[in-house]
N, C-alpha and C positions, 0 to 999 in steps of 0.2 A: 153285841148290835145293840142299837138302842131302843126302846117300848115304841118311844112313839113314830109314829109312820107318816110319810108323804107321796099320797098314790098319783103317778104319775097320768092326765089322760092318752088316748091312747096313741103310740106313733110319736108323742111329746119326748123320749128318752134319746131320738134321733142326734139330736144337738148336742146333749150333754156324752154321749156316744163317740162323737166324733172331737169332744178335746174338752168343750166350753164349758164354764162354770155356772155358769146363770139360771136360775129358775125361773122363769115370770109366772104370773097371780094366774093367766088364764091359762097356763096350763097343767096348774091344778086339779086333780076331780076331784071337786069339791063335796061329792055326794056320797063320796068314800072318804076323804079326808079332809071336811070344811075346815079353812082358814083359821075361822072364829077360835077353832078348838083350842090352838096353837099362842105363844105367848114368844112374847119377841125374843130372839135367840137362844134358844129354846135348838136343844141336839136332836133329827131326826134321823132318819134313814129314808130314802127317800127312794120309790117301788114306781119299778115300769106299772102298765096295765094291766098285764098279765100276772100283778104280784112277786116276779120276780125286782131282790136287793138289788140297785145297780152304785149303792156309795152311802155316804154320809153325808150332811150339811148341816148348816145352821140357817132358820127363817127368823122371816119377822112376817106376820100375815097384814102388814097394813101398811107395805110397800109394794110400789110395781113388781122390783126384782125381789122377789119373795123368799128366795132360799140361794145358799151360796154351796156349791159343792166342796166339798173340803180333802175327799178317801174317797177314787172307785170302790176300797176294801170295804164294804158294809158293820167289820167287824174291829173299824179302826175306834177310837175311843178323842175325841174331842181335846186334849188334859195340855198339864206339863210340859208333859215327856213329846206329846206332840207336838208344840210349839220350837221346844228346846232340836228338837231332828229339821225341823223346817231349816230353822234360824244358821242353823250347821253349814245346811246345805246352799242356802243362799252366801252362806260368809264365804266357803268354797271358793264360788263361781267367783265374787269380787276380787280373791285372793289369787284368781289367775289374770285378772287384769292392771291387776295398781298394788302397789309395793307401801304405799304409808295409807293409813286407816283414817281415809276421809272416802267418803262415798254416801250412793241411796245404797243399804243392807240389806232392806228389804222391801219392797216392791209390786204389793198388794197379791194381784192371783196371780202374777206373772213368778211366781216364788211360792204358791200352790200359800197364799196366806190372803184371805182374801179382805177387804178389809182397816188393812195394816199396813203402813208405811214407815219407817225409819231409816232417818239418817241419821248417819256415824259421823261426829267431827275430834278423832282422836278417841281424848277418853270423856268426852262427850255424846250422851245418843238425844237424840230429838223423837220419838213419835207423835205418828196422828193417825187413832182409828175414827171411822168411818161409820161403820153395818155396828148393833144388836149385837151380833153373836157375837164380835170382836172385844163390843164392850164388859158382855159376862164375865170374857177370859183375862180381862186389868189386869184382876191381884197377880193370874197365875204366869199373864207373858212380864209382868215388871219382877217377878219372881227370877225367869230364865234369865231375862237381860243382866243380874246380880250374880249370878249363879256362872255365866255363860263368858262378862266382862270385869266385873266389880269396876264398874265406868266412876269417876267422879260425881257425873250426873245423871240424871236420865229424866227429862222434862217431856211431858207429854201436855204437847198443840194442841188439842181438840177443841176447837175454837173454829173449826171447818160451818160454812151454813149447809153441808152436804147433812151432815149427823142430824138437822132438824129435821129432813125428809122420814129418817131412821125414827122420831119420838126420841132423840137423844141431846140429853144441856149440853149448853153452850162452859167450855173451859179451858183454863191454862194452869197443871200439875210442876213441880215438880218431884217428881214420884221418889228417887233416890236421890242420896247427896245433897251439895250445895254448887248453886253457878257459880260458878266464876267468873271474876268483876271483866274477864275478855276472855269471850272464848274464841281461838285460832285455828285457820286452815289453808290447808295448802292444794294449787291446784295450778298446773303449766308455769311451772317456775314463781309464781306468785303467793303472797301469802294477806289473808283476807281477813278483817276482826269481821262474828257470825252475831247478829241476835239472833238468839235463839227463841225469846220469848215473845219478841214487840215483832220480828219483821214478817214480811211475806209469806207463809204458809210452813214451811218448818225452818225457815230463815236464811233459804240458801237453791239454789239450781243445779244440784250439781248436774239434768239434763241436758243440759250440752255443753258438753266439758269438752269434744273431741273439734265439733265445731268450733269453738275455742281456739284451742290450739290450732288446725287450718289458716285463721285469720293470721295469729302470733306469725305465721310466716309470709305472710304478707304485705305488713305491715310497715317495716324500716325505713325509719326516712322522712315519711309521707304523715299526712294530715285526716287526721278521724273524725268523726260525728256519730256518737253514739245515742243511741235513740233509747229509749223506755232503758236508763240502763241502771238501775235497781244499785247495787252495790262497784259498781264494776268492774263484772262479771270479762265483760267485752273488754269495755273503757281501757280497764286501770293494768286489764293482762295486753290491752296493744301499747299502750306505755311501756311498759317491763320490757316488750320485746321488740321496743327502740323508738316507735310511733316519734314524730321529731312534735306532737302536738293531737291529744285526744279531746274534746268537746262534748260533754256527759249533757242528757237530757234524764230530765223526769218532773214528774207532779208530785212527787214526793219528798219535801225539804226535809225527812228523817235518813230519806235514802239515801241523797245524796251530804247531809253528815256525813253517815257511815264508809259512803263512799271516797270525800275530803279523806277520810279518817286511812283511807285502801292506799289513798293517795303515798297518802306519807310516811303507812307502816313499808313501803316499797319503796320510798326516797325518789317518785314523781313527780311528786305534786307540782310539781314547775312549766310542769307539759301539760297539765291538766285543768280545764276548765269545768265549772261544771255552772249549769242552768234550768232553773226551774219553774216550771209549767207545764201543760195542756202541753204533747208531744204534736198535734197537725196548726197550734198555734205560734210554736215557736218558731217549726219546721217554715211555717208562710215568713215570718219575721225573718228570721233569716235570708230568706229570697229576698225579702224588701231591702234587707243591707248588703245583697251581692255578695256574699259570703259565698266560699267553695271547697270541698272538700276530697280529697282523695280517693277515699276510703270511706262512707255509712252504712252504718250498721243498721238495721231499724228489729229487733224479737219486743213484740208486742204482747202485751195480754193477751187471752186467746176470744179474741172477736167477733169466733160462732160456736157459743159455746154448749148452746141444741141445736138440733138438728132446721126449728124453724129460723133461728139467727142465719140462718144460710145470705140469705140477698142481702140484710142492710149489712153481717160482717167480712162478705168476700167484698163487696164494695167497700169498704174499712181499710182494707187489705190492698188494694188496687190504689186509694187516694192516698194509702201511707205512700207508696212506693211510687209514687210518680211525685211525689213531693220532694221522697231522695234522688228520684233519676238528676229532678232541675240545678241540686245542691250542686250534683257529683263535675270535678274536673271534667274534660273528654280523656278517653279513655278511664276512667275513675274505675273502683268496685263497689259493688252491692253487694251487700250481705242480706239476705232477706231471711227471714223465719216465723215462724208460726209452730203454737204449742193448744193448736184446734185438734184436734179429734175431726172432726167435722168438717172442715180444709181438709179437702185430701192433696197429696201432691198435684196432682192431675191441674185441680179449680184453681190453688194457690199459686202454680205456672200460668195460668189460663191468664189470670189477675194482671199476674205480672205481666206478661206480657200487652195486654191492651195497655196498661200504665206507658208501658213502653211505646205504643207505637201513637199515644194521644199525647204524646211529647216530644216526638220524633229523634225518639234513639233506637240505635243499634243493639241489641242485651245478649252476649256471647254467657250462656249457663257451662261454666268450666270447672265445677266441683258440685259438689251436695254432699253431705249429711245427717246424719239419724239420731237416736236419743244414744246416748250412751250405754256404756255393756254396764252401769251397774242398774239399768233400763232395761231388763232382758224383756222379747215382746213373745208372749204366746199366742204361740203361731193357729191358733182353734178363735182367740180371743180378741178383734180387726181392736178394741176398746183398748187395747194393753200400746200401740204402736199409733202414736199421736206427734211425734217431733218432729220436723222439720227446717231444713236450715238449707234452703241457695245461696251459690256465690258468682256471682256475674259479674262480668267484663263490659263496661256502658259506653258507645261511643257516637260518633256522628251516624244518624241513617245511611244507608248504603243508597 
């Protein structure tokens, strides 16, 4: 048991006992355990109002989520052995689902390691630390990865804005080994080169893997439009699956350069077209030029990052899906995705239905996908379930 104690107010332990891992600052009895007495990243024993120990957490007194529970055993130590055990358990879950070492190895709270994400690309690992408590264990984490995997390289992509909320500096560091000139991975029968240091987040989005596999079963011989394409997870995989032509749209020239490299790697560059620009503007231009497609995929960045963004963000989803439907051939397929936790499945479905009525189309939802198995959901933590994708047939109005 740690010497420092964080005491909760009366009844504030209920959510923790139900399985959640977060402690909010307004749940703390600051008369007994003033938050100002703690250091960011400090490990504490969490007690209910009656003084009974209910677990071990690390704390940041300066944030709304001031504590994150690590274990319900108050005698547990947060050390290298703890990290090793949790990472090995995460590894076992991935090995249930994947034959090759390309996956998200650690998904934060869902793997009992709040504040930590690790993506694996064969012998190259890319980690992101987002909390002061996990940052305090950085050296132990690096040593654990070294001991378990002896990787060619471990990159710390600690450059996400959420670190600033924790009072942490932003940086990128190769913590182990040397990055190879080219990091390659495999997904759904396609190969990709990953920009581990310069790409978005950890370099790749494994979470839509299952949905992209479903897409591949629908595209043979069809024309495809991939909007917000990034490195071609949807588009290149569609081409590999036999799409006759794939047009990929992204605002980033860097991403589209990478996409073209991946198209060459998979020998499908002759069927891939890239268009750089704002998605809304590009889709309007394609409409003006009377382009039509058999399949349109819209997988935008999170339009609703916070609850207060819901109204404007949900309108963004309606508009982008409306444009997508107008670009579809009759009885075409729309794949519509969202990575916004605050945009529920029902809310997204409602916006797409509104879009269909606005453009006088009839939609039929024939399949939907969830985040891939390497992004497990913690049933007590709704925030860990964020990804959704819908597959529609879009026809003339009945």
